C-alpha positions in Angstrom: 154.5 145.0 143.4 158.3 145.0 143.8 158.4 141.5 142.4 156.7 142.6 139.2 159.0 145.6 138.8 162.0 143.3 139.1 160.5 141.0 136.4 160.0 143.9 134.1 163.6 145.0 134.6 164.8 141.7 133.3 162.4 141.6 130.3 163.3 144.2 127.7 160.1 143.6 125.6 157.5 143.3 128.3 156.7 144.5 131.7 154.2 143.5 134.4 152.4 146.0 136.5 150.2 145.1 139.5 147.0 147.2 139.2 143.9 147.3 141.3 140.9 145.5 139.8 137.3 146.6 139.8 134.6 144.4 138.2 133.4 146.8 135.5 133.0 146.1 131.9 134.4 149.4 130.5 138.1 150.1 130.5 139.4 153.4 131.9 142.8 154.8 131.1 144.5 156.5 134.2 147.6 158.6 134.0 150.7 156.9 132.5 153.6 155.7 134.7 157.2 155.4 133.3 159.0 152.2 134.2 162.3 151.0 132.7 161.9 153.2 129.6 158.4 151.8 129.0 155.1 153.4 129.4 152.8 151.4 131.6 149.1 152.1 131.9 146.8 150.6 134.6 143.2 149.6 133.7 140.5 149.8 136.3 138.0 147.0 135.9 140.5 144.6 134.3 142.4 141.9 136.2 145.8 142.9 137.3 148.2 141.1 135.0 148.3 143.7 132.3 151.4 145.2 130.7 151.8 147.3 127.6 155.0 147.6 125.6 155.0 151.1 124.1 151.2 150.9 123.9 151.4 148.2 121.2 151.4 144.9 123.2 149.4 143.6 126.1 149.8 140.5 128.2 146.9 138.9 129.9 146.7 135.6 131.7 144.6 133.2 129.6 142.1 132.6 132.4 141.0 136.2 132.3 138.8 136.1 129.3 137.6 139.7 129.8 141.0 140.8 128.4 140.0 139.7 124.9 137.3 142.3 124.4 136.2 144.7 121.7 137.3 147.6 123.9 140.9 146.2 124.2 141.0 145.5 120.4 139.8 149.0 119.6 142.3 150.6 121.9 145.3 148.6 120.7 144.4 148.9 117.0 144.1 152.7 117.5 147.7 152.8 118.8 149.1 151.0 115.7 151.7 153.3 114.0 150.7 152.0 110.6 147.0 151.2 109.9 146.0 147.9 108.4 145.6 147.7 104.6 142.1 148.0 103.1 141.8 144.3 102.5 142.7 143.4 106.1 141.3 144.0 109.6 143.0 144.8 112.9 142.4 142.3 115.6 144.0 140.7 118.7 146.2 137.7 118.1 147.2 135.2 120.7 150.9 134.2 120.6 153.3 132.0 122.5 155.4 134.6 124.3 156.9 134.8 127.8 153.5 134.8 129.3 150.8 132.1 129.0 148.7 134.2 126.7 149.9 137.2 124.8 147.5 139.5 123.0 148.8 141.8 120.4 147.2 143.8 117.6 147.8 142.4 114.2 146.5 142.9 110.7 144.7 139.8 109.2 142.2 139.1 106.4 138.7 139.4 107.7 138.1 135.6 107.4 140.9 135.1 110.0 139.8 137.8 112.4 138.1 135.4 114.9 141.4 133.6 115.6 143.2 130.5 114.4 141.0 127.6 113.4 137.9 129.7 113.9 135.9 130.2 110.7 133.3 132.9 110.1 131.5 130.3 108.0 129.6 127.6 109.9 129.1 123.9 109.2 132.3 123.5 107.2 131.8 126.4 104.8 134.8 128.1 103.2 135.4 131.8 103.9 136.3 134.2 101.0 137.9 137.6 101.8 136.3 140.5 100.0 137.7 143.6 101.9 138.2 144.7 105.5 134.5 144.7 106.2 133.0 142.0 103.9 133.4 138.3 103.3 131.4 135.6 101.6 131.0 131.9 102.3 131.0 128.9 100.0 128.7 126.5 101.8 129.0 122.7 101.8 126.1 120.9 100.2 123.0 121.0 102.4 123.6 124.5 103.9 122.9 128.1 102.8 122.9 131.6 104.3 125.5 134.3 104.7 127.4 132.3 107.3 126.2 128.8 106.1 124.1 128.6 109.2 120.8 127.5 107.6 120.1 123.8 106.9 118.5 123.5 103.5 115.2 121.6 103.8 115.4 119.0 101.0 111.8 118.0 101.8 110.5 121.4 100.5 110.5 120.0 96.9 108.2 117.1 98.0 110.5 114.4 96.6 108.6 111.5 98.1 106.1 110.0 95.6 103.0 107.9 96.2 102.0 109.4 99.5 105.5 108.8 101.1 106.4 110.8 104.2 109.6 112.9 103.9 112.1 113.5 106.7 114.9 116.1 106.2 118.5 115.4 107.0 121.9 117.1 106.2 122.1 117.4 102.4 119.6 114.6 102.1 116.2 113.3 102.9 114.5 110.0 103.8 111.1 108.8 102.5 108.9 106.6 104.6 107.0 104.7 102.0 103.6 103.0 102.1 103.8 99.2 102.2 103.3 98.8 98.5 106.2 101.2 97.5 109.9 101.2 97.8 113.0 103.2 96.5 114.6 106.5 97.4 111.5 108.5 96.5 108.9 105.7 96.9 109.0 105.5 93.2 109.2 101.7 92.9 105.9 100.0 92.9 106.5 96.5 94.3 103.3 95.5 92.5 105.1 96.4 89.3 107.1 93.3 89.8 110.8 92.9 89.8 113.3 91.5 89.6 111.8 88.5 87.6 112.1 86.5 84.4 108.8 86.5 82.5 108.0 84.5 79.4 104.8 85.2 77.4 103.3 82.4 75.3 101.1 83.9 72.6 98.5 81.8 70.7 99.0 82.2 67.0 96.5 79.6 65.9 94.2 80.0 63.0 91.2 80.8 65.2 92.9 83.9 66.4 92.9 85.8 63.1 95.4 88.6 62.6 93.5 91.3 64.4 93.0 89.3 67.6 96.6 88.2 67.5 97.7 91.9 67.5 95.5 92.5 70.5 97.4 89.9 72.4 100.6 91.6 71.5 99.1 94.9 72.7 98.3 93.3 76.0 101.9 92.3 76.4 103.1 95.8 75.5 100.8 97.3 78.1 102.1 94.9 80.6 105.8 95.8 79.7 105.0 99.5 80.3 104.1 98.7 84.0 107.5 97.1 84.9 111.1 98.1 84.8 113.0 96.2 82.1 116.7 95.6 82.7 119.4 93.0 83.8 118.7 93.8 87.4 114.9 94.2 87.1 112.5 92.4 84.9 113.5 90.4 81.8 111.0 89.4 79.2 110.7 86.8 76.5 107.9 86.2 74.0 107.1 82.8 72.4 104.4 82.4 69.7 102.9 79.0 69.0 100.6 77.3 66.5 102.0 74.2 64.7 105.2 74.7 66.6 106.7 77.2 69.1 108.8 80.1 67.9 111.0 82.0 70.4 110.6 85.6 69.1 113.2 86.9 71.6 114.7 85.4 74.8 115.2 87.0 78.2 118.5 88.7 77.4 117.8 89.9 73.9 116.6 93.3 75.1 117.7 95.3 78.2 115.3 98.3 78.3 111.6 98.9 77.9 111.8 100.7 74.5 113.7 97.9 72.8 111.3 95.2 74.1 108.3 97.2 72.9 109.9 97.6 69.5 110.6 93.9 69.3 107.0 93.1 70.1 105.9 95.3 67.2 108.0 93.1 64.8 106.3 89.8 65.7 104.4 88.3 62.8 101.2 86.3 62.9 101.8 82.6 62.0 98.4 80.8 61.9 98.1 77.1 62.5 97.1 74.6 65.2 97.3 75.1 69.0 100.3 73.2 70.3 100.4 74.8 73.7 102.6 72.0 75.0 105.4 72.8 72.6 105.2 76.4 73.8 105.5 75.4 77.4 108.5 73.2 76.6 110.2 76.2 74.8 109.5 78.4 77.8 111.3 75.9 80.1 114.3 76.0 77.8 114.4 79.8 77.8 114.1 80.0 81.6 116.8 77.4 82.2 119.2 79.5 80.3 118.8 82.3 82.8 121.2 82.1 85.8 119.5 84.9 87.8 118.2 83.8 91.2 114.8 85.6 90.7 111.1 84.7 90.4 110.2 83.1 87.1 106.8 83.3 85.4 105.2 81.9 82.3 102.0 83.7 81.1 99.9 81.7 78.6 97.5 83.5 76.3 95.1 81.2 74.4 91.6 81.1 73.0 90.8 77.4 73.2 91.7 73.8 73.8 95.2 72.8 72.9 95.8 70.3 70.1 98.0 68.3 72.5 96.2 68.2 75.8 98.3 65.4 77.4 101.6 67.0 76.4 100.3 70.4 77.6 99.6 69.1 81.0 103.0 67.2 81.2 105.0 70.3 80.1 103.2 72.5 82.7 104.1 70.0 85.4 107.8 70.2 84.4 107.7 73.9 84.8 106.0 73.8 88.2 108.6 71.3 89.4 111.3 73.7 88.4 109.6 76.4 90.5 108.1 78.4 87.7 104.8 80.3 88.4 102.4 79.8 85.5 99.5 82.2 84.8 96.8 80.9 82.4 94.6 83.4 80.5 91.7 81.9 78.5 90.3 84.2 75.8 86.9 83.9 74.2 83.9 81.6 74.8 85.7 78.4 73.5 87.6 77.7 76.7 88.3 74.4 78.5 88.4 75.5 82.2 90.0 72.2 83.3 93.0 72.7 81.0 93.5 76.2 82.3 93.5 74.9 85.8 96.0 72.1 84.9 98.3 74.6 83.2 98.3 77.2 86.0 100.4 77.0 89.1 97.4 77.6 91.4 93.7 78.1 90.9 94.0 81.8 91.6 96.4 82.1 88.6 93.6 81.3 86.2 92.0 84.3 84.3 89.4 84.3 81.6 88.1 87.1 79.5 85.2 87.0 77.0 87.0 88.5 74.1 90.3 90.1 73.2 89.0 93.6 73.9 88.6 92.7 77.6 92.2 91.9 78.1 92.8 95.2 79.7 90.2 94.4 82.3 92.6 91.9 83.9 95.8 93.9 83.3 96.2 95.2 86.8 94.8 92.0 88.4 97.4 89.9 86.8 100.1 92.4 87.8 99.0 92.2 91.4 99.1 88.4 91.3 102.7 88.5 90.0 103.4 90.8 92.9 103.5 88.5 95.9 103.3 91.4 98.5 99.9 92.7 97.4 97.3 90.1 98.3 94.0 91.5 99.6 90.8 89.4 99.1 87.8 91.6 99.4 84.9 90.2 97.4 81.3 89.9 98.5 79.8 86.7 97.0 76.1 86.0 97.1 75.0 82.4 96.4 71.5 82.3 94.8 70.3 78.8 95.2 67.3 77.4 93.2 65.6 75.1 95.8 62.3 74.8 93.9 60.7 71.8 92.3 61.9 73.2 88.9 65.2 71.3 89.6 65.2 67.6 90.3 66.7 66.1 93.5 69.9 65.1 91.8 70.4 68.7 90.4 69.7 70.2 93.9 72.2 67.9 95.6 74.7 68.7 92.9 74.2 72.4 93.6 74.8 71.9 97.3 78.1 70.0 96.5 79.2 72.9 94.3 78.5 75.3 97.2 80.5 73.1 99.6 83.4 73.0 97.1 83.4 76.7 96.3 83.4 77.7 99.9 86.2 75.3 100.7 88.6 77.0 98.2 87.8 80.6 99.3 89.5 82.6 102.0 86.6 83.6 104.2 86.8 86.4 106.7 85.7 89.9 107.8 88.4 91.5 105.7 88.6 88.9 103.0 85.8 87.1 101.1 82.3 87.5 102.6 79.5 85.2 101.6 75.7 85.4 101.7 73.1 82.7 100.8 69.7 83.4 99.3 67.4 80.3 98.7 64.3 80.5 96.6 61.3 78.6 95.3 58.1 80.6 95.1 59.4 83.0 97.6 63.1 84.0 98.3 64.7 84.0 101.8 68.0 85.0 103.2 69.5 81.8 104.8 72.5 83.9 106.1 73.8 87.3 105.2 77.4 88.6 104.8 77.8 89.3 108.5 76.8 86.0 110.0 79.8 83.6 109.3 83.5 84.3 109.3 84.7 80.8 108.4 84.0 78.2 105.7 83.3 75.4 108.2 80.3 77.3 109.7 78.8 77.8 106.2 79.4 74.2 105.2 77.4 73.0 108.2 74.5 75.1 107.0 74.7 73.7 103.5 74.5 70.2 104.8 71.0 70.7 106.3 69.4 72.6 103.5 66.3 71.1 101.9 64.3 71.5 98.7 60.8 73.0 98.5 58.0 71.3 96.7 57.0 74.5 94.9 57.9 75.9 91.5 60.5 78.6 91.0 59.7 82.3 90.7 62.9 83.6 89.1 61.7 87.2 88.7 60.8 87.5 92.4 64.1 85.9 93.5 66.2 88.2 91.2 64.3 91.3 92.2 64.8 90.4 95.9 68.6 90.2 95.2 68.5 93.5 93.3 66.8 95.4 96.2 68.1 93.5 99.3 71.1 91.4 98.3 74.0 93.9 98.7 72.8 96.4 101.2 74.7 97.8 104.2 72.2 96.1 106.5 73.2 92.7 104.9 76.9 93.4 105.6 77.8 94.1 102.0 80.8 96.5 101.7 80.9 99.6 99.5 83.5 99.6 96.7 84.1 95.9 96.8 83.6 93.4 93.9 80.1 92.0 94.1 79.5 88.5 92.6 76.3 86.5 92.3 76.7 82.8 91.8 73.3 81.6 90.4 72.8 77.8 90.8 69.8 76.6 88.6 69.0 74.8 85.5 67.5 77.9 83.9 64.3 76.2 82.8 61.0 78.2 82.9 62.8 81.5 83.2 60.6 84.4 81.8 61.5 87.6 80.1 60.8 89.7 83.3 63.6 87.8 85.0 66.0 88.6 82.2 65.2 92.4 82.6 66.2 92.2 86.3 69.4 90.3 85.3 70.2 93.2 83.0 69.7 95.7 85.9 72.0 93.7 88.1 74.7 93.7 85.4 74.3 97.4 84.7 75.0 98.0 88.4 78.3 96.2 88.1 77.2 92.9 89.6 79.2 89.9 88.2 76.9 86.9 87.6 78.2 83.3 87.3 75.7 80.7 86.3 76.2 77.0 87.3 73.9 74.2 86.0 73.9 70.5 86.9 72.9 67.4 85.0 71.4 66.8 81.6 68.4 69.1 81.7 70.2 72.4 81.8 68.9 75.2 79.5 72.3 76.3 78.2 71.0 79.3 76.3 69.3 80.7 79.3 72.3 80.2 81.6 74.6 81.8 79.0 72.3 84.8 79.0 72.3 84.9 82.8 76.1 84.9 83.1 78.1 88.1 82.7 80.4 86.5 80.1 80.1 83.2 78.3 83.1 81.7 80.2 81.2 82.4 83.4 78.7 79.6 82.6 79.6 76.2 84.1 77.7 73.1 83.1 78.7 70.4 85.5 78.1 66.6 85.3 78.2 66.5 81.5 81.4 64.5 81.3 84.7 63.7 83.1 86.0 67.2 82.6 83.1 69.0 84.3 83.1 68.0 87.9 83.4 70.6 90.7 87.1 71.0 90.3 86.5 73.2 87.3 85.0 75.8 89.7 88.6 76.3 91.0 89.0 78.6 88.0 86.7 81.1 89.8 89.1 81.6 92.6 91.0 84.3 90.8 87.7 86.1 90.3 86.3 85.7 93.8 89.5 86.3 95.7 89.8 89.7 94.1 93.0 91.8 94.5 92.8 95.6 94.8 96.5 96.2 95.2 96.8 97.9 91.8 93.5 99.7 91.6 
């Protein structure tokens, strides 16, 4: 203890007193002891290195954290000769003095009362002094609460669109999007195509008439509404053609959806011939002017054979060599399927509609084909084969060849195209249902051993059998999938009762394609059988009607549900 008294005698502003310590939380004040003109007080329950200068200052080794307590603060602040102003608070301040840690009572704004570099506001918030008892916090973005201690949940507003899953983060959120969607909020539909350069070729020939021409333009407008127009997204050009091709506007003429739509409204009908080749040539020129490294498409809308078939095929080849994807849309009953196939980049890029009012039926399907990430073939296809004596042997073998060809171009599988075969003469029979085969090779082996019956056809019984048994769960047909009947017959001897059953099938949403072979086909009957005129195929008539024209069915049978 003598050592401490000697130190105090040398320090005029501080003294050290050895006191007995007892581990208690409360501070007790014993009688005062006068030393060197100073008043020393010992505190039971506090470590020994305490010293007060006139009751205003205390010294405590920094290792004794119990010195910095509310009891000490209250005691020291009570002894202050001048109270703190109303806008400040009395607290203990740590200073560099003669001892390692020096606690003294000081008056500070309430925001600074917890010590230097210690904010009352958490997470980077800024403290604002109000008075000696109140403060407020300006929180950084992402936090809230009196002390900014509450993380704002940005997911509460449900920002993720299209079934995206939201995960909260600091002043932000992250969306986990379904496969089809992208963007900060899953707002970008990858099947809405982009970025890409798209050129529409619009048939302005005299057979269109003004009203039908405007419906083609409406189709393009509807398409434009499903994409994002701009220099970094989709750019659109429109070319009309009749005697010649006219570039109505090129890819860079318009940079947003509204201006493109307005420009389409200003396109005039110019009737004439059908020079599709000239339009394809103009499209290549327009696309070559674009320096963007993006996918490039040409979408051809036409209602019949071009006036320059050879040039049309040649110009289409030039575009394909340049890496351009061509979609061919045939409109109306006067369609040459082979030309559409020659124009299109692939068989599944061929689409046909019976009239201009049906354009919207293929709107989403075309959109999905332009969107390469959304391919999902899910059709159920039933082959209905006439094996009766009503067809001759050549016609029957032609039908088998068509089945072989169709099956070879389809993607067969449990989750892709499923196929069933019903053969009939007097009685129908299921040769195989939708569940039996999962590859085209297995089916083709079955086709090679099929034979014809020496009995007449009962069309009504065959069609009723398909109506009741063709697309059942037991047969492996799937609910909600496109169901297509490919009817191979010459159509002769078909009665009115059979036509009634065909109407029932169509009313249930079944799509019927009719295929006839040879020179004895009843065209009128097969046109009535098919769901649309363009779904009737008469094969073997001439050089343009071999099995290759059936490739135009691929876009129908390998059906895409991405945008539905």
